[in-house]
DSSP file (Angstrom, degrees, kcal/mol; ACC not computed):
  #  RESIDUE AA STRUCTURE BP1 BP2  ACC     N-H-->O    O-->H-N    N-H-->O    O-->H-N    TCO  KAPPA ALPHA  PHI   PSI    X-CA   Y-CA   Z-CA
    1    1 A M              0   0    0      0, 0.0     2,-0.4     0, 0.0    78,-0.2   0.000 360.0 360.0 360.0 140.8  124.6 -115.7  -20.2
    2    2 A I  E     -a   79   0A   0     76,-2.6    78,-2.6    11,-0.0     2,-0.5  -0.746 360.0-147.3 -89.7 133.4  122.2 -113.3  -18.6
    3    3 A I  E     -a   80   0A   0     -2,-0.4     2,-0.3    76,-0.2    78,-0.2  -0.910  18.0-172.6-104.9 124.5  118.7 -113.1  -20.2
    4    4 A L  E     -a   81   0A   0     76,-2.8    78,-2.5    -2,-0.5     2,-0.3  -0.760  13.6-138.4-111.7 159.4  117.0 -109.7  -20.1
    5    5 A K        -     0   0    0     -2,-0.3     2,-1.3    76,-0.2    52,-0.2  -0.901  20.0-121.7-114.7 146.5  113.5 -108.6  -21.1
    6    6 A E        +     0   0    0     -2,-0.3     2,-0.3    50,-0.1    50,-0.1  -0.750  66.3 127.5 -84.8  96.4  112.5 -105.5  -23.0
    7    7 A Q        -     0   0    0     -2,-1.3    50,-0.3    48,-0.4    48,-0.2  -0.952  64.8-129.2-148.9 163.5  110.2 -104.1  -20.3
    8    8 A E  S    S+     0   0    0     -2,-0.3     3,-0.1    46,-0.1    -1,-0.1   0.632  82.4  78.3 -92.4 -14.3  109.6 -100.9  -18.4
    9    9 A G  S    S-     0   0    0      1,-0.2    46,-0.5    45,-0.1     2,-0.3  -0.065  93.7 -66.1 -86.9-172.1  109.5 -102.5  -15.0
   10   10 A V        -     0   0    0     44,-0.2     2,-0.4    42,-0.1    44,-0.2  -0.546  44.2-158.6 -77.7 136.4  112.1 -103.7  -12.5
   11   11 A Q  E     -E   53   0B   0     42,-2.9    42,-2.5    -2,-0.3     2,-0.6  -0.906   9.7-139.2-112.9 145.8  114.1 -106.8  -13.5
   12   12 A T  E     -E   52   0B   0     -2,-0.4     2,-0.4    40,-0.2    40,-0.2  -0.923  16.5-166.8-107.4 120.8  115.9 -109.0  -11.0
   13   13 A L  E     -E   51   0B   0     38,-2.7    38,-2.4    -2,-0.6     2,-0.5  -0.891   5.4-158.9-105.0 135.8  119.4 -110.2  -12.0
   14   14 A K  E     +E   50   0B   0     -2,-0.4     2,-0.4    36,-0.2    36,-0.2  -0.967  17.1 178.6-114.8 117.5  121.1 -113.0  -10.0
   15   15 A L  E     -E   49   0B   0     34,-2.5    34,-3.1    -2,-0.5     2,-1.2  -0.938  31.8-127.9-122.5 141.1  124.9 -113.0  -10.4
   16   16 A A        +     0   0    0     -2,-0.4     2,-0.5    32,-0.2    32,-0.2  -0.732  44.1 158.6 -88.3  95.1  127.4 -115.3   -8.9
   17   17 A I        -     0   0    0     -2,-1.2     2,-0.5    30,-0.2     3,-0.3  -0.983  36.2-130.0-121.2 123.3  129.9 -112.9   -7.3
   18   18 A N        -     0   0    0     -2,-0.5    29,-0.0     1,-0.2    -2,-0.0  -0.618  63.3 -39.5 -82.8 123.2  132.1 -114.1   -4.5
   19   19 A G  S    S+     0   0    0     -2,-0.5     2,-0.3     1,-0.1    -1,-0.2   0.672  99.4 107.5  42.1  47.0  132.4 -112.2   -1.3
   20   20 A C        -     0   0    0     -3,-0.3     2,-0.2    54,-0.0    -1,-0.1  -0.952  58.9-123.4-142.7 166.2  132.4 -108.6   -2.4
   21   21 A S        -     0   0    0     -2,-0.3     2,-0.3    48,-0.0    28,-0.0  -0.631  21.7-154.5-104.7 168.8  130.2 -105.6   -2.4
   22   22 A A        -     0   0    0     -2,-0.2    47,-0.3     1,-0.1    20,-0.3  -0.976  18.6-174.7-143.9 154.4  129.0 -103.5   -5.3
   23   23 A T        +     0   0    0     45,-3.1    17,-0.9     1,-0.3     2,-0.3   0.631  68.4   8.8-122.1 -26.3  127.9 -100.0   -5.9
   24   24 A S  E     -CB  39  68A   0     44,-1.9    44,-2.7    15,-0.2     2,-0.4  -0.972  55.1-133.8-153.8 165.6  126.8  -99.8   -9.6
   25   25 A I  E     -CB  38  67A   0     13,-2.6    13,-3.2    -2,-0.3     2,-0.5  -0.981  15.2-154.5-124.7 138.2  126.1 -101.7  -12.8
   26   26 A V  E     -CB  37  66A   0     40,-3.6    40,-2.8    -2,-0.4     2,-0.5  -0.961   4.5-161.2-115.6 126.4  127.4 -100.7  -16.2
   27   27 A L  E     -CB  36  65A   0      9,-2.9     9,-2.2    -2,-0.5     2,-0.5  -0.937   6.3-166.7-109.3 121.7  125.5 -101.8  -19.3
   28   28 A V  E     -CB  35  64A   0     36,-2.7    36,-2.6    -2,-0.5     2,-0.4  -0.942  17.8-135.4-114.0 119.5  127.5 -101.6  -22.6
   29   29 A D  E  >  - B   0  63A   0      5,-2.2     4,-2.2    -2,-0.5    34,-0.2  -0.595  11.2-147.5 -71.0 124.9  125.6 -102.0  -25.9
   30   30 A E  T  4 S+     0   0    0     32,-2.2    -1,-0.1    -2,-0.4    33,-0.1   0.774  93.1  46.3 -69.1 -26.3  127.6 -104.4  -28.1
   31   31 A E  T  4 S+     0   0    0     31,-0.4    -1,-0.2     1,-0.1    32,-0.1   0.913 128.3  20.9 -81.0 -44.8  126.6 -102.6  -31.4
   32   32 A T  T  4 S-     0   0    0      2,-0.1    -2,-0.2     0, 0.0     3,-0.1   0.564  90.7-132.0-103.2 -10.5  127.2  -99.0  -30.4
   33   33 A S     <  +     0   0    0     -4,-2.2     2,-0.4     1,-0.2    -3,-0.1   0.688  49.5 159.3  61.6  21.1  129.6  -99.4  -27.5
   34   34 A L        -     0   0    0     -5,-0.2    -5,-2.2     1,-0.0     2,-0.4  -0.632  28.9-149.6 -75.8 125.0  127.4  -96.9  -25.6
   35   35 A E  E     -C   28   0A   0     -2,-0.4     2,-0.5    -7,-0.2    -7,-0.2  -0.819  13.5-172.4-101.2 134.7  127.9  -97.3  -21.8
   36   36 A T  E     -C   27   0A   0     -9,-2.2    -9,-2.9    -2,-0.4     2,-0.5  -0.983   8.2-158.0-125.8 119.0  125.2  -96.6  -19.3
   37   37 A E  E     -C   26   0A   0     -2,-0.5     2,-0.5   -11,-0.2   -11,-0.2  -0.850   9.9-170.8-100.6 130.8  126.1  -96.6  -15.6
   38   38 A I  E     -C   25   0A   0    -13,-3.2   -13,-2.6    -2,-0.5     2,-0.5  -0.978  15.6-145.6-124.9 122.8  123.2  -97.3  -13.1
   39   39 A N  E     +C   24   0A   0     -2,-0.5     2,-0.3   -15,-0.2   -15,-0.2  -0.759  39.5 149.3 -83.7 129.4  123.5  -96.9   -9.3
   40   40 A C        -     0   0    0    -17,-0.9     2,-0.4    -2,-0.5    13,-0.1  -0.911  46.8 -89.1-151.4 175.3  121.3  -99.5   -7.6
   41   41 A E        -     0   0    0     11,-0.4    11,-0.9    -2,-0.3     2,-0.4  -0.765  33.1-155.0 -97.6 140.4  121.0 -101.6   -4.5
   42   42 A F  E     -F   51   0B   0     -2,-0.4     2,-0.4   -20,-0.3     9,-0.2  -0.903   5.9-163.6-114.9 140.7  122.6 -105.0   -4.3
   43   43 A Y  E     -F   50   0B   0      7,-2.7     7,-3.6    -2,-0.4     2,-0.5  -0.975  17.1-132.8-126.0 138.6  121.4 -107.8   -2.0
   44   44 A I  E     +F   49   0B   0     -2,-0.4     2,-0.4     5,-0.2     5,-0.2  -0.803  28.3 176.3 -89.0 125.6  123.3 -111.0   -1.0
   45   45 A S  E >   -F   48   0B   0      3,-3.2     3,-2.8    -2,-0.5     2,-0.2  -0.922  57.0 -62.4-135.9 107.1  121.0 -114.1   -1.4
   46   46 A A  T 3  S-     0   0    0     -2,-0.4    -1,-0.0     1,-0.3     0, 0.0  -0.367 121.2 -14.4  54.4-114.6  122.5 -117.5   -0.6
   47   47 A Y  T 3  S+     0   0    0     -2,-0.2     2,-0.3    -3,-0.1    -1,-0.3   0.339 127.3  75.2 -98.4   6.3  125.3 -117.8   -3.3
   48   48 A Y  E <   - F   0  45B   0     -3,-2.8    -3,-3.2   -32,-0.2     2,-0.6  -0.789  69.7-134.1-120.4 158.0  124.1 -115.0   -5.5
   49   49 A M  E     -EF  15  44B   0    -34,-3.1   -34,-2.5    -2,-0.3     2,-0.4  -0.969  29.2-151.1-105.9 123.4  124.1 -111.2   -5.5
   50   50 A E  E     -EF  14  43B   0     -7,-3.6    -7,-2.7    -2,-0.6     2,-0.5  -0.785  10.7-168.6 -99.6 138.6  120.6 -110.0   -6.5
   51   51 A I  E     -EF  13  42B   0    -38,-2.4   -38,-2.7    -2,-0.4     2,-0.7  -0.988   8.4-162.1-127.9 121.3  120.1 -106.7   -8.3
   52   52 A N  E     +E   12   0B   0    -11,-0.9   -11,-0.4    -2,-0.5     2,-0.3  -0.916  35.0 149.6-101.8 113.5  116.7 -105.1   -8.7
   53   53 A V  E     -E   11   0B   0    -42,-2.5   -42,-2.9    -2,-0.7     2,-0.6  -0.987  49.2-126.1-148.6 149.2  117.1 -102.6  -11.5
   54   54 A V        -     0   0    0     -2,-0.3     2,-0.4   -44,-0.2   -44,-0.2  -0.893  35.4-167.8 -96.7 121.8  115.2 -100.9  -14.3
   55   55 A L        -     0   0    0     -2,-0.6     2,-1.1   -46,-0.5   -48,-0.4  -0.907  23.6-142.5-116.5 139.0  117.1 -101.4  -17.6
   56   56 A D        +     0   0    0     -2,-0.4     2,-0.3   -50,-0.1   -50,-0.1  -0.767  46.9 150.8 -96.5  87.8  116.6  -99.6  -20.9
   57   57 A V        -     0   0    0     -2,-1.1     2,-0.3   -50,-0.3    -2,-0.0  -0.846  37.2-136.9-121.2 156.1  117.3 -102.6  -23.3
   58   58 A K    >   -     0   0    0     -2,-0.3     3,-0.9   -52,-0.1    23,-0.3  -0.879  31.4 -98.1-115.0 145.2  116.1 -103.5  -26.8
   59   59 A E  T 3  S+     0   0    0     -2,-0.3    23,-0.2     1,-0.2     3,-0.1  -0.254 102.2  18.0 -63.7 145.8  115.0 -106.9  -28.0
   60   60 A N  T 3  S+     0   0    0     21,-3.0     2,-0.3     1,-0.2    -1,-0.2   0.761  98.1 119.5  64.8  31.2  117.5 -109.1  -30.0
   61   61 A K    <   -     0   0    0     -3,-0.9    20,-2.2    20,-0.5     2,-0.3  -0.925  57.2-132.6-123.2 151.7  120.5 -107.1  -28.8
   62   62 A Y  E     - D   0  80A   0     -2,-0.3   -32,-2.2    18,-0.2   -31,-0.4  -0.785  22.8-173.5-101.2 145.4  123.6 -108.2  -26.8
   63   63 A Y  E     -BD  29  79A   0     16,-2.8    16,-3.4    -2,-0.3     2,-0.5  -0.978  22.8-132.9-135.6 147.7  125.0 -106.2  -23.9
   64   64 A T  E     -BD  28  78A   0    -36,-2.6   -36,-2.7    -2,-0.3     2,-0.5  -0.904  23.8-153.3 -96.9 129.7  128.1 -106.5  -21.7
   65   65 A V  E     -BD  27  77A   0     12,-3.1    12,-2.4    -2,-0.5     2,-0.4  -0.915  13.5-176.9-107.4 123.2  127.2 -106.3  -18.0
   66   66 A K  E     -BD  26  76A   0    -40,-2.8   -40,-3.6    -2,-0.5     2,-0.5  -0.979  11.7-156.9-119.9 130.5  129.8 -104.9  -15.6
   67   67 A V  E     -BD  25  75A   0      8,-2.4     7,-2.9    -2,-0.4     8,-1.3  -0.924  17.6-163.9-105.5 128.9  129.3 -104.7  -11.9
   68   68 A K  E     -BD  24  73A   0    -44,-2.7   -45,-3.1    -2,-0.5   -44,-1.9  -0.876  24.0-154.9-117.8 145.0  131.5 -102.2  -10.2
   69   69 A N  E >  S- D   0  72A   0      3,-3.1     3,-1.9    -2,-0.4     2,-0.8  -0.921  81.0 -54.3-111.5  98.8  132.5 -101.6   -6.6
   70   70 A D  T 3  S-     0   0    0     -2,-0.6   -47,-0.1     1,-0.3    -2,-0.0  -0.587 124.3 -20.2  60.5-105.1  133.4  -97.9   -6.7
   71   71 A T  T 3  S+     0   0    0     -2,-0.8     2,-0.4    -3,-0.1    -1,-0.3   0.563 119.0  94.9-105.4 -10.8  135.9  -97.9   -9.6
   72   72 A E  E <  S- D   0  69A   0     -3,-1.9    -3,-3.1     1,-0.0     2,-0.6  -0.683  71.5-134.0 -87.0 130.4  136.9 -101.6   -9.5
   73   73 A V  E     + D   0  68A   0     -2,-0.4    -5,-0.3    -5,-0.2     3,-0.1  -0.739  27.9 172.9 -82.0 120.8  135.1 -104.0  -11.9
   74   74 A V  E     +     0   0A   0     -7,-2.9     2,-0.3    -2,-0.6    -6,-0.2   0.521  64.4  24.3-107.5  -9.5  134.1 -107.1   -9.8
   75   75 A Y  E     - D   0  67A   0     -8,-1.3    -8,-2.4   -58,-0.1     2,-0.4  -0.967  55.6-177.0-156.0 138.6  132.0 -108.9  -12.4
   76   76 A T  E     + D   0  66A   0     -2,-0.3     2,-0.3   -10,-0.2   -10,-0.2  -0.995  19.8 152.8-136.1 132.4  131.8 -109.0  -16.2
   77   77 A G  E     - D   0  65A   0    -12,-2.4   -12,-3.1    -2,-0.4     2,-0.4  -0.944  39.4-108.5-150.7 170.2  129.2 -111.0  -18.2
   78   78 A L  E     - D   0  64A   0     -2,-0.3   -76,-2.6   -14,-0.2     2,-0.3  -0.860  30.1-168.2-106.7 138.7  127.3 -111.1  -21.4
   79   79 A A  E     -aD   2  63A   0    -16,-3.4   -16,-2.8    -2,-0.4     2,-0.4  -0.941   7.7-160.5-126.8 148.9  123.5 -110.5  -21.6
   80   80 A F  E     -aD   3  62A   0    -78,-2.6   -76,-2.8    -2,-0.3     2,-0.6  -0.994  13.8-141.0-127.9 135.5  121.0 -111.0  -24.4
   81   81 A C  E     +a    4   0A   0    -20,-2.2   -21,-3.0    -2,-0.4   -20,-0.5  -0.861  34.9 149.6-101.1 122.3  117.6 -109.3  -24.5
   82   82 A T        -     0   0    0    -78,-2.5     4,-0.1    -2,-0.6    -2,-0.1  -0.991  40.0-153.9-147.5 148.3  114.6 -111.3  -25.7
   83   83 A N        +     0   0    0     -2,-0.3     2,-0.1   -78,-0.2   -78,-0.1   0.365  66.0 108.5-101.9   2.5  110.9 -111.3  -25.0
   84   84 A Q  S    S-     0   0    0      1,-0.1     2,-0.2     2,-0.1     5,-0.1  -0.466  84.0 -98.9 -72.8 150.2  110.5 -115.0  -25.8
   85   85 A D        -     0   0    0      1,-0.1     3,-0.4    -2,-0.1     4,-0.2  -0.520  29.2-131.6 -66.5 137.8  109.8 -117.4  -23.0
   86   86 A I  S >  S+     0   0    0      1,-0.2     3,-1.0    -2,-0.2    -1,-0.1   0.858 104.5  56.1 -62.5 -37.0  113.1 -119.1  -22.1
   87   87 A V  T 3  S+     0   0    0      1,-0.2    -1,-0.2    -3,-0.0    -2,-0.0   0.876 117.0  35.1 -63.5 -37.4  111.6 -122.6  -22.1
   88   88 A D  T 3  S+     0   0    0     -3,-0.4    -1,-0.2     2,-0.0    -2,-0.2   0.202  86.4 142.9-101.1  14.7  110.4 -122.1  -25.7
   89   89 A Y    <   +     0   0    0     -3,-1.0     2,-0.4    -4,-0.2    -3,-0.1  -0.320  19.8 170.9 -64.5 133.6  113.3 -120.0  -27.0
   90   90 A S    >   -     0   0    0      1,-0.1     3,-1.3    -2,-0.0    -2,-0.0  -0.993  36.9-142.5-140.7 135.6  114.4 -120.8  -30.5
   91   91 A I  T 3  S+     0   0    0     -2,-0.4    -1,-0.1     1,-0.3    -2,-0.0   0.751 106.3  54.8 -67.3 -21.8  116.8 -118.8  -32.6
   92   92 A N  T >  S+     0   0    0     -3,-0.0     3,-2.2     3,-0.0    -1,-0.3  -0.084  78.3 164.8 -99.6  32.7  114.6 -119.5  -35.6
   93   93 A N  T <  S-     0   0    0     -3,-1.3     3,-0.1     1,-0.3    -4,-0.0  -0.297  72.9  -3.5 -57.0 126.8  111.4 -118.1  -33.9
   94   94 A N  T 3  S+     0   0    0      1,-0.2     2,-0.5    -2,-0.0    -1,-0.3   0.655 109.4 111.3  62.9  19.7  108.7 -117.5  -36.6
   95   95 A V    <   -     0   0    0     -3,-2.2     2,-0.4     2,-0.0    -1,-0.2  -0.988  65.7-134.3-123.4 123.0  111.0 -118.6  -39.4
   96   96 A Y        -     0   0    0     -2,-0.5     2,-0.5    -3,-0.1    -3,-0.0  -0.597  21.3-172.1 -78.2 130.1  110.3 -121.8  -41.2
   97   97 A T        -     0   0    0     -2,-0.4     2,-0.5    -5,-0.1    -2,-0.0  -0.988   8.3-154.2-123.7 125.1  113.3 -124.1  -41.7
   98   98 A E        -     0   0    0     -2,-0.5     2,-0.6     2,-0.0    -2,-0.0  -0.830   8.4-142.2-100.5 129.9  113.0 -127.2  -43.9
   99   99 A N        -     0   0    0     -2,-0.5     2,-0.4     2,-0.0    -2,-0.0  -0.810  24.8-178.7 -90.4 122.1  115.3 -130.1  -43.3
  100  100 A T        +     0   0    0     -2,-0.6     2,-0.3     2,-0.0    -2,-0.0  -0.904   4.3 176.7-119.9 150.5  116.2 -131.8  -46.5
  101  101 A T        -     0   0    0     -2,-0.4    -2,-0.0     2,-0.1     0, 0.0  -0.988  28.9-154.0-148.3 154.7  118.4 -134.8  -47.1
  102  102 A N        +     0   0    0     -2,-0.3     2,-0.3     2,-0.1    -1,-0.0  -0.026  44.6 145.1-117.7  28.2  119.6 -136.9  -50.0
  103  103 A N        -     0   0    0      1,-0.0     2,-0.5     2,-0.0    -2,-0.1  -0.523  27.5-170.5 -68.9 126.2  120.2 -140.0  -48.0
  104  104 A E        +     0   0    0     -2,-0.3     2,-0.3     2,-0.0    -2,-0.1  -0.983  15.7 162.8-118.4 122.9  119.3 -143.1  -50.0
  105  105 A F        -     0   0    0     -2,-0.5     2,-0.4     2,-0.0    -2,-0.0  -0.959  29.2-142.1-141.4 157.1  119.2 -146.3  -48.1
  106  106 A I        -     0   0    0     -2,-0.3     2,-0.6     2,-0.0    -2,-0.0  -0.967  11.7-150.6-121.2 133.6  117.9 -149.8  -48.5
  107  107 A I        -     0   0    0     -2,-0.4     2,-0.5     2,-0.0    -2,-0.0  -0.926   8.5-159.5-106.7 123.8  116.5 -151.8  -45.6
  108  108 A Y              0   0    0     -2,-0.6    -2,-0.0     1,-0.1     0, 0.0  -0.883 360.0 360.0-101.3 129.8  116.8 -155.6  -45.8
  109  109 A E              0   0    0     -2,-0.5    -1,-0.1     0, 0.0    -2,-0.0   0.392 360.0 360.0-114.1 360.0  114.4 -157.6  -43.8
């Protein structure tokens, strides 16, 4: 899954696309099905294709990312937009969850 940030600057996406070129990226909002096609430059870096692009994304939303070479779709993936640090990411961010149990056990020593 691709992790995006809600920011105004350039984001760098690294995608594993085998041996092909690309001309544009299409971002599809999963809630509204609104498609946005963005022409950008693609760079080959080791085993990845790097894309430096400015994206208009909103936090806590899912997007489908399609990379196209003219009219042919050469990559499709799912992206999630969050401003949390990836290392500390929790789906329950700022929500208290209490673990309760009714385990009754006896320890014999």
